[in-house]
Phi, psi and omega in degrees: 000179185253162174301332178296318178300317177305312183295323177297314179297317179301317180295317178296317180298318179298336182276348181290118184286156174303139180087003177235160175231162172223170182249156177306316181297320180297316178297318179298316178299313181298330179280352180094012180231073189299341181257023185240034180300321181296322178294325176299316177302318178294322178297316180293324179295335184245034177301148180301148176305137179080006180296141176251016178294142184280066181304330184293347180273004180252125183228176178287159182293343178269005177092353179274155171284151186281340182279155177299136179304132178093345179289161180299319180294319177300311181299319179297311180296315180302311182296319179297319179293317178301316180298332179273358178096005178286131180256150179243150167246109189065237179256019186238136175285142176284088185299325181301332182262326191247359182286132177263134178243000000 
């Protein structure tokens, strides 16, 4: 993808409000590239150092976090979402309630 795509994703990500989540696929669709969810994941994985973008608000389309359950990254994302008021059922976010469009 192009640096322009990165910037579009960063802008969309910055717009996701606290207490809401979005999916990799949703960001790709909003950017005009509906089949590029994996590239969105790569962009988030490679955010610039010191970025304050809310990467933790992006989850899988099935409501699960993308990190392995129990990993440090999973715990960090889970805790940040809980602090923002996002609720889970088991290991899954209630997308019907917390999904941002």
